[in-house]
FISEMAR-880041 format. One record per atom (N, C-alpha, C): residue number from 1; chain; atom name; z negated, x, y negated. Coordinates in steps of 0.1 Angstrom, whole numbers, plus 5000, padded with zeros to 4 digits. Atoms other than C-alpha are relative to their C-alpha. Layout:
// FISEMAR-880041
  pos  unit  site     Z     X     Y
  NUM     A    CA     Z     X     Y
...
// end
This chain:
// FISEMAR-880041
  pos  unit  site     Z     X     Y
    1     A     N  4993  4989  5007
    1     A    CA  4369  6739  9392
    1     A     C  4992  5003  4987
    2     A     N  5008  4995  5011
    2     A    CA  4351  6760  9366
    2     A     C  5010  5006  4990
    3     A     N  4992  4994  5011
    3     A    CA  4366  6770  9332
    3     A     C  4991  5010  4992
    4     A     N  5006  4990  5007
    4     A    CA  4357  6801  9313
    4     A     C  5006  5001  4986
    5     A     N  4994  5000  5013
    5     A    CA  4361  6802  9275
    5     A     C  5002  5015  4996
    6     A     N  4996  4986  5004
    6     A    CA  4379  6834  9263
    6     A     C  5003  5000  4986
    7     A     N  4998  5000  5014
    7     A    CA  4377  6842  9227
    7     A     C  5013  5007  4996
    8     A     N  4988  4993  5005
    8     A    CA  4409  6851  9208
    8     A     C  4997  5010  4990
    9     A     N  5002  4988  5009
    9     A    CA  4414  6879  9183
    9     A     C  4991  4995  4988
   10     A     N  5007  5005  5012
   10     A    CA  4401  6858  9153
   10     A     C  4986  4996  5004
   11     A     N  5014  5005  4996
   11     A    CA  4372  6840  9171
   11     A     C  4991  5012  5005
   12     A     N  5007  4989  4995
   12     A    CA  4362  6873  9187
   12     A     C  4995  5008  4987
   13     A     N  5004  4993  5012
   13     A    CA  4362  6889  9152
   13     A     C  4988  4993  4993
   14     A     N  5011  5008  5006
   14     A    CA  4340  6861  9139
   14     A     C  4987  5003  5007
   15     A     N  5012  4998  4992
   15     A    CA  4315  6866  9167
   15     A     C  4995  5014  4998
   16     A     N  5005  4986  5002
   16     A    CA  4314  6904  9162
   16     A     C  4994  5002  4986
   17     A     N  5005  4999  5013
   17     A    CA  4309  6901  9125
   17     A     C  4986  4993  4999
   18     A     N  5012  5007  5000
   18     A    CA  4281  6876  9131
   18     A     C  4989  5008  5008
   19     A     N  5010  4993  4992
   19     A    CA  4264  6896  9159
   19     A     C  4995  5013  4995
   20     A     N  5004  4986  5005
   20     A    CA  4265  6930  9142
   20     A     C  4999  5001  4985
   21     A     N  5002  5000  5015
   21     A    CA  4263  6919  9106
   21     A     C  5009  5010  4993
   22     A     N  4990  4991  5006
   22     A    CA  4295  6937  9096
   22     A     C  5012  4992  4995
   23     A     N  4987  5005  5004
   23     A    CA  4328  6930  9079
   23     A     C  5010  5003  5011
   24     A     N  4990  4998  4989
   24     A    CA  4357  6926  9103
   24     A     C  5014  4995  4995
   25     A     N  4987  5003  5004
   25     A    CA  4394  6924  9099
   25     A     C  5009  4998  5012
   26     A     N  4989  5002  4990
   26     A    CA  4422  6910  9122
   26     A     C  5013  5003  4993
   27     A     N  4987  4996  5006
   27     A    CA  4455  6927  9114
   27     A     C  5012  4995  5009
   28     A     N  4988  5005  4993
   28     A    CA  4488  6910  9124
   28     A     C  5012  5008  4994
   29     A     N  4989  4991  5005
   29     A    CA  4515  6937  9120
   29     A     C  5014  4994  5002
   30     A     N  4986  5005  4999
   30     A    CA  4551  6927  9113
   30     A     C  5000  4985  5004
   31     A     N  5001  5014  4996
   31     A    CA  4543  6890  9113
   31     A     C  5013  4993  5000
   32     A     N  4987  5006  5000
   32     A    CA  4579  6881  9105
   32     A     C  5007  5001  5013
   33     A     N  4993  4999  4987
   33     A    CA  4588  6892  9140
   33     A     C  4994  4991  5010
   34     A     N  5007  5008  4990
   34     A    CA  4565  6867  9157
   34     A     C  5003  4985  4997
   35     A     N  5000  5014  5001
   35     A    CA  4564  6830  9163
   35     A     C  4987  4996  4993
   36     A     N  5012  5002  5008
   36     A    CA  4540  6823  9135
   36     A     C  4992  4988  5003
   37     A     N  5006  5013  4997
   37     A    CA  4533  6787  9143
   37     A     C  4992  5001  5013
   38     A     N  5007  4999  4987
   38     A    CA  4524  6796  9179
   38     A     C  4988  5009  4999
   39     A     N  5011  4990  5002
   39     A    CA  4502  6825  9168
   39     A     C  4988  4993  4994
   40     A     N  5011  5006  5008
   40     A    CA  4481  6805  9143
   40     A     C  4995  4987  5006
   41     A     N  5005  5013  4995
   41     A    CA  4479  6770  9158
   41     A     C  4990  4994  4992
   42     A     N  5011  5006  5007
   42     A    CA  4446  6755  9148
   42     A     C  4995  5007  4988
   43     A     N  5004  4992  5011
   43     A    CA  4440  6783  9124
   43     A     C  5006  4995  4987
   44     A     N  4994  5006  5012
   44     A    CA  4464  6766  9099
   44     A     C  4990  4991  4993
   45     A     N  5009  5009  5006
   45     A    CA  4438  6739  9093
   45     A     C  4986  5006  4998
   46     A     N  5013  4993  5001
   46     A    CA  4407  6761  9098
   46     A     C  5000  5009  4988
   47     A     N  5000  4991  5012
   47     A    CA  4418  6784  9070
   47     A     C  4997  4992  4987
   48     A     N  5003  5008  5011
   48     A    CA  4416  6755  9046
   48     A     C  4987  4992  5001
   49     A     N  5013  5007  4997
   49     A    CA  4385  6739  9062
   49     A     C  4992  5009  5008
   50     A     N  5008  4990  4993
   50     A    CA  4361  6767  9070
   50     A     C  4989  4995  5009
   51     A     N  5010  5006  4991
   51     A    CA  4337  6743  9086
   51     A     C  5005  4995  5013
   52     A     N  4994  5004  4988
   52     A    CA  4361  6735  9113
   52     A     C  4997  5009  5012
   53     A     N  5003  4991  4989
   53     A    CA  4351  6748  9147
   53     A     C  5012  5004  5007
   54     A     N  4988  4995  4993
   54     A    CA  4377  6771  9162
   54     A     C  4998  4998  5015
   55     A     N  5002  5001  4985
   55     A    CA  4361  6772  9197
   55     A     C  4985  5001  5002
   56     A     N  5014  4999  4996
   56     A    CA  4328  6770  9214
   56     A     C  4999  5010  5012
   57     A     N  5002  4991  4989
   57     A    CA  4315  6798  9236
   57     A     C  4994  4993  5012
   58     A     N  5006  5006  4988
   58     A    CA  4303  6792  9271
   58     A     C  4985  4996  4998
   59     A     N  5014  5003  5003
   59     A    CA  4268  6792  9256
   59     A     C  4998  4988  4991
   60     A     N  5001  5011  5010
   60     A    CA  4277  6763  9233
   60     A     C  5000  5004  4986
   61     A     N  5001  4995  5014
   61     A    CA  4278  6785  9202
   61     A     C  5014  4997  4993
   62     A     N  4987  5003  5007
   62     A    CA  4304  6771  9177
   62     A     C  5005  5012  4992
   63     A     N  4994  4989  5007
   63     A    CA  4327  6797  9162
   63     A     C  5009  4994  4989
   64     A     N  4993  5004  5011
   64     A    CA  4339  6790  9127
   64     A     C  5004  5012  4992
   65     A     N  4996  4988  5008
   65     A    CA  4357  6812  9102
   65     A     C  4989  5004  4991
   66     A     N  5011  4994  5008
   66     A    CA  4334  6835  9083
   66     A     C  5006  5008  4989
   67     A     N  4995  4992  5011
   67     A    CA  4338  6851  9049
   67     A     C  5000  5015  5002
   68     A     N  5000  4986  4996
   68     A    CA  4331  6884  9065
   68     A     C  5012  5004  5008
   69     A     N  4988  4997  4992
   69     A    CA  4363  6882  9085
   69     A     C  5012  4997  4992
   70     A     N  4988  5001  5007
   70     A    CA  4396  6889  9069
   70     A     C  5012  5000  5010
   71     A     N  4988  5000  4992
   71     A    CA  4430  6880  9084
   71     A     C  5011  5006  4991
   72     A     N  4990  4993  5008
   72     A    CA  4456  6905  9071
   72     A     C  5013  5001  5008
   73     A     N  4987  5000  4994
   73     A    CA  4493  6901  9079
   73     A     C  5009  5010  4992
   74     A     N  4991  4991  5006
   74     A    CA  4519  6928  9072
   74     A     C  5014  4996  5002
   75     A     N  4986  5003  4998
   75     A    CA  4556  6924  9067
   75     A     C  5008  5010  4992
   76     A     N  4991  4991  5007
   76     A    CA  4586  6945  9057
   76     A     C  5008  4991  4990
   77     A     N  4993  5008  5010
   77     A    CA  4600  6931  9024
   77     A     C  5015  5001  5001
   78     A     N  4985  4999  4999
   78     A    CA  4635  6944  9033
   78     A     C  5005  4991  5012
   79     A     N  4996  5008  4989
   79     A    CA  4635  6922  9064
   79     A     C  5004  4986  4996
   80     A     N  4994  5013  5005
   80     A    CA  4657  6891  9059
   80     A     C  4991  4988  5005
   81     A     N  5008  5012  4995
   81     A    CA  4632  6869  9079
   81     A     C  4988  4997  4990
   82     A     N  5011  5003  5010
   82     A    CA  4607  6872  9050
   82     A     C  5003  4987  4993
   83     A     N  4996  5012  5007
   83     A    CA  4627  6844  9033
   83     A     C  4998  4988  5009
   84     A     N  5001  5011  4991
   84     A    CA  4622  6822  9064
   84     A     C  4985  4997  5003
   85     A     N  5014  5002  4997
   85     A    CA  4584  6823  9063
   85     A     C  4996  4985  4999
   86     A     N  5005  5014  5000
   86     A    CA  4567  6790  9072
   86     A     C  4992  4997  4987
   87     A     N  5007  5004  5013
   87     A    CA  4554  6772  9041
   87     A     C  4985  4999  5003
   88     A     N  5014  5000  4997
   88     A    CA  4521  6768  9059
   88     A     C  4993  5013  4998
   89     A     N  5005  4987  5001
   89     A    CA  4517  6805  9058
   89     A     C  4999  5004  4985
   90     A     N  5000  4996  5015
   90     A    CA  4527  6811  9021
   90     A     C  4990  4992  4992
   91     A     N  5010  5008  5007
   91     A    CA  4504  6783  9011
   91     A     C  4986  5004  5002
   92     A     N  5014  4996  4996
   92     A    CA  4473  6797  9028
   92     A     C  4997  5014  4998
   93     A     N  5003  4986  5002
   93     A    CA  4477  6834  9022
   93     A     C  5004  5005  4987
   94     A     N  4996  4993  5012
   94     A    CA  4478  6855  8991
   94     A     C  5010  5010  5003
   95     A     N  4990  4990  4997
   95     A    CA  4510  6875  8990
   95     A     C  4999  5012  4991
   96     A     N  5003  4988  5007
   96     A    CA  4503  6910  8979
   96     A     C  5010  5011  5003
   97     A     N  4990  4989  4998
   97     A    CA  4531  6936  8974
   97     A     C  4994  5013  4997
   98     A     N  5005  4986  5001
   98     A    CA  4521  6972  8980
   98     A     C  5010  5009  4994
   99     A     N  4991  4990  5006
   99     A    CA  4536  6998  8958
   99     A     C  5003  5011  5009
  100     A     N  4996  4989  4992
  100     A    CA  4554  7027  8972
  100     A     C  4992  5013  4997
  101     A     N  5007  4988  5003
  101     A    CA  4539  7062  8974
  101     A     C  5004  5007  4987
  102     A     N  4997  4992  5011
  102     A    CA  4537  7083  8943
  102     A     C  5007  5012  5005
  103     A     N  4992  4989  4996
  103     A    CA  4560  7113  8943
  103     A     C  4992  5011  5007
  104     A     N  5008  4989  4995
  104     A    CA  4533  7139  8949
  104     A     C  4994  4996  5014
  105     A     N  5006  5004  4987
  105     A    CA  4517  7118  8977
  105     A     C  5011  5000  5011
  106     A     N  4990  5000  4990
  106     A    CA  4550  7113  8994
  106     A     C  5004  5014  5004
  107     A     N  4997  4986  4997
  107     A    CA  4559  7150  8992
  107     A     C  4990  5006  5009
  108     A     N  5011  4995  4992
  108     A    CA  4525  7158  9006
  108     A     C  5001  4995  5015
  109     A     N  4998  5005  4986
  109     A    CA  4532  7136  9036
  109     A     C  5011  5007  5007
  110     A     N  4989  4993  4994
  110     A    CA  4566  7151  9042
  110     A     C  4997  5015  5004
  111     A     N  5004  4986  4998
  111     A    CA  4553  7187  9038
  111     A     C  4991  5001  5012
  112     A     N  5010  4999  4990
  112     A    CA  4524  7180  9061
  112     A     C  5006  4998  5014
  113     A     N  4993  5003  4987
  113     A    CA  4546  7165  9089
  113     A     C  5008  5012  5004
  114     A     N  4991  4989  4997
  114     A    CA  4571  7194  9087
  114     A     C  4992  5012  5004
  115     A     N  5009  4989  4996
  115     A    CA  4543  7220  9088
  115     A     C  4993  4998  5013
  116     A     N  5007  5003  4988
  116     A    CA  4525  7203  9116
  116     A     C  5009  5001  5012
  117     A     N  4992  5000  4988
  117     A    CA  4554  7198  9139
  117     A     C  5010  5012  5001
  118     A     N  4990  4990  5000
  118     A    CA  4578  7226  9129
  118     A     C  4996  5013  4994
  119     A     N  5005  4988  5007
  119     A    CA  4556  7252  9112
  119     A     C  5002  5013  5009
  120     A     N  4998  4989  4991
  120     A    CA  4559  7275  9143
  120     A     C  5014  5001  5006
  121     A     N  4986  5000  4995
  121     A    CA  4596  7268  9149
  121     A     C  5009  5003  4989
  122     A     N  4992  4996  5011
  122     A    CA  4618  7288  9126
  122     A     C  5015  4996  5000
  123     A     N  4986  5004  4998
  123     A    CA  4651  7272  9137
  123     A     C  5005  4991  4988
  124     A     N  4996  5009  5011
  124     A    CA  4651  7247  9108
  124     A     C  4992  5005  4987
  125     A     N  5007  4996  5012
  125     A    CA  4643  7258  9072
  125     A     C  4992  4988  4994
  126     A     N  5009  5010  5004
  126     A    CA  4613  7238  9061
  126     A     C  5003  4994  4986
  127     A     N  4996  5004  5014
  127     A    CA  4624  7237  9024
  127     A     C  5012  4991  5000
  128     A     N  4988  5008  5000
  128     A    CA  4658  7224  9032
  128     A     C  4998  4987  5006
  129     A     N  5002  5013  4994
  129     A    CA  4645  7197  9055
  129     A     C  4992  4991  4991
  130     A     N  5008  5008  5010
  130     A    CA  4620  7186  9028
  130     A     C  5010  4995  4990
  131     A     N  4990  5005  5010
  131     A    CA  4649  7184  9003
  131     A     C  5009  4989  5006
  132     A     N  4992  5011  4994
  132     A    CA  4669  7163  9028
  132     A     C  4992  4987  5001
  133     A     N  5008  5012  5000
  133     A    CA  4640  7139  9033
  133     A     C  4999  4994  4987
  134     A     N  5001  5006  5013
  134     A    CA  4636  7135  8996
  134     A     C  5013  4994  4995
  135     A     N  4987  5006  5004
  135     A    CA  4673  7130  8990
  135     A     C  5003  4987  5007
  136     A     N  4998  5012  4993
  136     A    CA  4675  7105  9017
  136     A     C  4991  4988  4995
  137     A     N  5010  5010  5004
  137     A    CA  4644  7086  9006
  137     A     C  5004  4995  4986
  138     A     N  4996  5004  5014
  138     A    CA  4655  7086  8969
  138     A     C  5013  4992  5000
  139     A     N  4988  5007  5000
  139     A    CA  4690  7075  8977
  139     A     C  4999  4985  5006
  140     A     N  5002  5013  4994
  140     A    CA  4678  7046  8999
  140     A     C  4992  4991  4990
  141     A     N  5010  5008  5008
  141     A    CA  4650  7034  8976
  141     A     C  5004  4998  4985
  142     A     N  4997  5000  5014
  142     A    CA  4664  7042  8941
  142     A     C  5015  5002  4997
  143     A     N  4986  4998  5003
  143     A    CA  4701  7049  8945
  143     A     C  5002  5014  4995
  144     A     N  4996  4987  5005
  144     A    CA  4719  7080  8933
  144     A     C  5012  5000  4991
  145     A     N  4988  5000  5008
  145     A    CA  4746  7091  8910
  145     A     C  5013  4997  5007
  146     A     N  4989  5003  4991
  146     A    CA  4770  7088  8939
  146     A     C  5001  4986  5004
  147     A     N  5000  5013  4996
  147     A    CA  4759  7053  8947
  147     A     C  5000  4990  4988
  148     A     N  4998  5008  5012
  148     A    CA  4773  7031  8919
  148     A     C  4992  4987  5001
  149     A     N  5007  5013  4999
  149     A    CA  4756  7000  8933
  149     A     C  4985  5001  5001
  150     A     N  5015  4998  5000
  150     A    CA  4721  7015  8931
  150     A     C  4993  5000  5013
  151     A     N  5008  4998  4988
  151     A    CA  4694  7013  8956
  151     A     C  5005  4991  5012
  152     A     N  4995  5007  4988
  152     A    CA  4701  7002  8992
  152     A     C  4989  4990  5004
  153     A     N  5011  5009  4996
  153     A    CA  4667  6987  9002
  153     A     C  4987  5008  4998
  154     A     N  5013  4993  4999
  154     A    CA  4630  6995  9003
  154     A     C  4998  5006  5014
  155     A     N  5002  4993  4987
  155     A    CA  4622  7020  9030
  155     A     C  4989  5010  4998
  156     A     N  5012  4992  5002
  156     A    CA  4589  7037  9035
  156     A     C  5002  5014  5006
  157     A     N  4999  4986  4996
  157     A    CA  4583  7074  9041
  157     A     C  4995  5003  5015
  158     A     N  5006  4997  4987
  158     A    CA  4565  7070  9075
  158     A     C  5010  5002  5011
  159     A     N  4989  4998  4990
  159     A    CA  4598  7069  9094
  159     A     C  5003  5015  5002
  160     A     N  4995  4986  4999
  160     A    CA  4604  7106  9087
  160     A     C  4990  5008  5009
  161     A     N  5009  4993  4991
  161     A    CA  4574  7116  9108
  161     A     C  5007  5000  5014
  162     A     N  4993  5001  4987
  162     A    CA  4594  7104  9139
  162     A     C  5011  5011  5000
  163     A     N  4989  4990  5000
  163     A    CA  4622  7128  9128
  163     A     C  4994  5014  5003
  164     A     N  5006  4987  4997
  164     A    CA  4598  7158  9128
  164     A     C  4995  5001  5014
  165     A     N  5005  4999  4986
  165     A    CA  4583  7149  9161
  165     A     C  5012  5002  5010
  166     A     N  4988  4998  4991
  166     A    CA  4618  7146  9177
  166     A     C  5005  5014  4999
  167     A     N  4995  4987  5002
  167     A    CA  4628  7179  9162
  167     A     C  4992  5010  5007
  168     A     N  5009  4990  4993
  168     A    CA  4598  7197  9176
  168     A     C  5004  5000  5015
  169     A     N  4996  5001  4986
  169     A    CA  4607  7185  9211
  169     A     C  5014  5005  5003
  170     A     N  4986  4996  4998
  170     A    CA  4644  7190  9208
  170     A     C  5003  5015  4998
  171     A     N  4997  4986  5003
  171     A    CA  4643  7225  9193
  171     A     C  4993  5009  5010
  172     A     N  5007  4991  4991
  172     A    CA  4621  7238  9221
  172     A     C  5006  4998  5014
  173     A     N  4994  5003  4987
  173     A    CA  4643  7225  9250
  173     A     C  5014  5007  5000
  174     A     N  4987  4993  4999
  174     A    CA  4672  7248  9260
  174     A     C  5011  4990  5004
  175     A     N  4990  5009  4996
  175     A    CA  4690  7218  9274
  175     A     C  5003  4990  4989
  176     A     N  4997  5010  5011
  176     A    CA  4689  7199  9241
  176     A     C  5006  5008  4988
  177     A     N  4994  4995  5012
  177     A    CA  4693  7215  9207
  177     A     C  4994  5014  4995
  178     A     N  5006  4987  5003
  178     A    CA  4676  7249  9208
  178     A     C  5010  5009  4993
  179     A     N  4990  4991  5006
  179     A    CA  4709  7266  9200
  179     A     C  5008  4993  4990
  180     A     N  4992  5008  5010
  180     A    CA  4722  7238  9177
  180     A     C  4990  4992  4991
  181     A     N  5010  5007  5008
  181     A    CA  4694  7230  9153
  181     A     C  5006  4990  4989
  182     A     N  4994  5008  5010
  182     A    CA  4717  7216  9127
  182     A     C  5005  4986  5006
  183     A     N  4997  5012  4993
  183     A    CA  4729  7190  9152
  183     A     C  4988  4991  5004
  184     A     N  5012  5007  4997
  184     A    CA  4694  7181  9161
  184     A     C  4995  4991  4989
  185     A     N  5004  5008  5012
  185     A    CA  4687  7169  9126
  185     A     C  5008  4988  4999
  186     A     N  4991  5011  5001
  186     A    CA  4717  7147  9126
  186     A     C  4997  4989  5011
  187     A     N  5004  5009  4989
  187     A    CA  4707  7132  9160
  187     A     C  4987  4993  4997
  188     A     N  5013  5006  5004
  188     A    CA  4672  7126  9147
  188     A     C  5002  4988  4990
  189     A     N  4998  5011  5010
  189     A    CA  4685  7106  9117
  189     A     C  5008  4989  5007
  190     A     N  4993  5011  4993
  190     A    CA  4709  7087  9140
  190     A     C  4991  4992  5009
  191     A     N  5009  5007  4991
  191     A    CA  4681  7078  9163
  191     A     C  4988  4992  4993
  192     A     N  5013  5005  5006
  192     A    CA  4651  7071  9140
  192     A     C  5002  4994  4986
  193     A     N  4999  5005  5013
  193     A    CA  4664  7064  9105
  193     A     C  5011  4989  4998
  194     A     N  4989  5010  5003
  194     A    CA  4698  7047  9104
  194     A     C  4999  4987  5008
  195     A     N  5002  5014  4993
  195     A    CA  4691  7020  9131
  195     A     C  4990  4991  4993
  196     A     N  5010  5008  5007
  196     A    CA  4661  7009  9111
  196     A     C  5005  4995  4987
  197     A     N  4994  5005  5012
  197     A    CA  4681  7006  9080
  197     A     C  5010  4989  5004
  198     A     N  4990  5010  4996
  198     A    CA  4709  6987  9098
  198     A     C  4994  4988  5005
  199     A     N  5006  5012  4994
  199     A    CA  4685  6964  9115
  199     A     C  4997  4989  4990
  200     A     N  5003  5010  5010
  200     A    CA  4677  6946  9082
  200     A     C  5011  5000  4989
  201     A     N  4989  4999  5010
  201     A    CA  4710  6953  9063
  201     A     C  5010  4989  5000
  202     A     N  4988  5009  5002
  202     A    CA  4735  6928  9050
  202     A     C  5012  5008  4998
  203     A     N  4987  4993  5000
  203     A    CA  4772  6937  9048
  203     A     C  5001  5010  4988
  204     A     N  4999  4990  5011
  204     A    CA  4771  6953  9013
  204     A     C  4991  5012  5002
  205     A     N  5009  4989  4998
  205     A    CA  4741  6974  9023
  205     A     C  5005  5009  5011
  206     A     N  4995  4992  4990
  206     A    CA  4758  6986  9054
  206     A     C  5011  5009  4994
  207     A     N  4990  4991  5007
  207     A    CA  4787  6999  9032
  207     A     C  4992  5011  4993
  208     A     N  5008  4990  5007
  208     A    CA  4761  7017  9011
  208     A     C  4994  5010  5009
  209     A     N  5006  4991  4990
  209     A    CA  4744  7032  9041
  209     A     C  5010  5010  5005
  210     A     N  4989  4991  4995
  210     A    CA  4777  7046  9054
  210     A     C  5003  5010  4989
  211     A     N  4996  4991  5012
  211     A    CA  4786  7060  9019
  211     A     C  4988  5010  4998
  212     A     N  5011  4992  5003
  212     A    CA  4751  7074  9015
  212     A     C  4999  5012  5009
  213     A     N  5001  4989  4990
  213     A    CA  4751  7094  9047
  213     A     C  5012  5009  5000
  214     A     N  4988  4991  5002
  214     A    CA  4786  7106  9041
  214     A     C  4998  5010  4989
  215     A     N  5003  4991  5011
  215     A    CA  4775  7120  9008
  215     A     C  4990  5011  5005
  216     A     N  5010  4990  4995
  216     A    CA  4744  7137  9024
  216     A     C  5006  5010  5009
  217     A     N  4994  4991  4991
  217     A    CA  4765  7152  9051
  217     A     C  5008  5011  4993
  218     A     N  4993  4990  5008
  218     A    CA  4786  7169  9025
  218     A     C  4991  5009  4992
  219     A     N  5009  4993  5009
  219     A    CA  4757  7179  9003
  219     A     C  4991  5010  5007
  220     A     N  5009  4991  4993
  220     A    CA  4736  7195  9030
  220     A     C  5008  5008  5011
  221     A     N  4992  4992  4991
  221     A    CA  4757  7222  9046
  221     A     C  4993  5005  5013
  222     A     N  5007  4995  4989
  222     A    CA  4730  7234  9069
  222     A     C  4996  4990  5011
  223     A     N  5003  5011  4990
  223     A    CA  4726  7201  9087
  223     A     C  5013  4992  5003
  224     A     N  4988  5008  4995
  224     A    CA  4752  7181  9107
  224     A     C  4995  4986  5001
  225     A     N  5004  5014  5000
  225     A    CA  4746  7145  9097
  225     A     C  5011  4991  5004
  226     A     N  4989  5008  4996
  226     A    CA  4778  7133  9112
  226     A     C  4996  4989  5010
  227     A     N  5004  5011  4991
  227     A    CA  4760  7113  9140
  227     A     C  4995  4988  4992
  228     A     N  5005  5011  5008
  228     A    CA  4743  7093  9113
  228     A     C  5011  4993  4993
  229     A     N  4988  5005  5007
  229     A    CA  4776  7088  9094
  229     A     C  5008  4991  5010
  230     A     N  4992  5007  4990
  230     A    CA  4794  7077  9126
  230     A     C  4993  4987  5005
  231     A     N  5007  5012  4996
  231     A    CA  4767  7052  9136
  231     A     C  5001  4989  4989
  232     A     N  4998  5009  5011
  232     A    CA  4768  7036  9102
  232     A     C  5014  4995  4999
  233     A     N  4986  5004  5000
  233     A    CA  4806  7036  9103
  233     A     C  5003  4990  5011
  234     A     N  4997  5009  4990
  234     A    CA  4807  7019  9136
  234     A     C  4994  4986  4997
  235     A     N  5005  5013  5003
  235     A    CA  4784  6992  9124
  235     A     C  5008  4993  4989
  236     A     N  4992  5005  5011
  236     A    CA  4805  6988  9092
  236     A     C  5013  4994  5006
  237     A     N  4987  5005  4994
  237     A    CA  4837  6984  9113
  237     A     C  4997  4987  5008
  238     A     N  5004  5012  4992
  238     A    CA  4819  6958  9136
  238     A     C  4999  4988  4990
  239     A     N  5002  5011  5010
  239     A    CA  4809  6938  9105
  239     A     C  5013  4995  4994
  240     A     N  4987  5003  5005
  240     A    CA  4844  6940  9091
  240     A     C  5008  4992  5009
  241     A     N  4993  5007  4990
  241     A    CA  4859  6928  9123
  241     A     C  4995  4985  5001
  242     A     N  5006  5013  4999
  242     A    CA  4835  6899  9124
  242     A     C  5004  4991  4988
  243     A     N  4997  5007  5013
  243     A    CA  4844  6890  9088
  243     A     C  5015  4998  4999
  244     A     N  4986  5001  5000
  244     A    CA  4881  6894  9096
  244     A     C  5007  5009  4989
  245     A     N  4995  4992  5011
  245     A    CA  4885  6921  9069
  245     A     C  5003  5014  5004
  246     A     N  4998  4986  4996
  246     A    CA  4889  6952  9091
  246     A     C  5015  5004  5000
  247     A     N  4986  4995  5000
  247     A    CA  4921  6972  9085
  247     A     C  5003  5010  5010
// end
């Protein structure tokens, strides 16, 4: 029986960096969603002892960690599993918090996505949609005058691109929302924004999410955000039942 050595992501990165004399990075996205111990295995000790051999190739070449290879892990700080990170990880990695986008940069992102996906579709007013994105983002990340408890959680702007992509498809399909663009916006928020908020929300945050979208639904007359309100409301009722406090 013959065995063949197959390089993993990190060992392959080391070999590429060595063979081509380049810097190389291995990126583990959303690391809190994975079984970290299973992913890293021997890397735990190799990170602290760079002379430790990770693996030998079929040619007998030892593969060790190289300073030209970076291991970058990303995580969502609003995810509750961040607090459950393995101590072996927090001991071996520098924890770097990335700041949110500046206002002008974020607005440029929103405007670009709206123009790219909806610029030739006049069914939704681009200015009103931009205002909705901004109001939603600000309310989630910084709170509003209507939210006495302040911010809900940290939430990045990239999610809103999914909204514009959905709207482009939905507003060009006669069987979907071509005749009801205001409902398409609400459906997009129900599908791409609210579930991602609820996924990492504790009970007080779920209350805030429901109140937040109820306010936006009243504030933006040209859009029907009731689907987003209803989804948050159902989740709130489910949490209240579980806690025995539903009336």
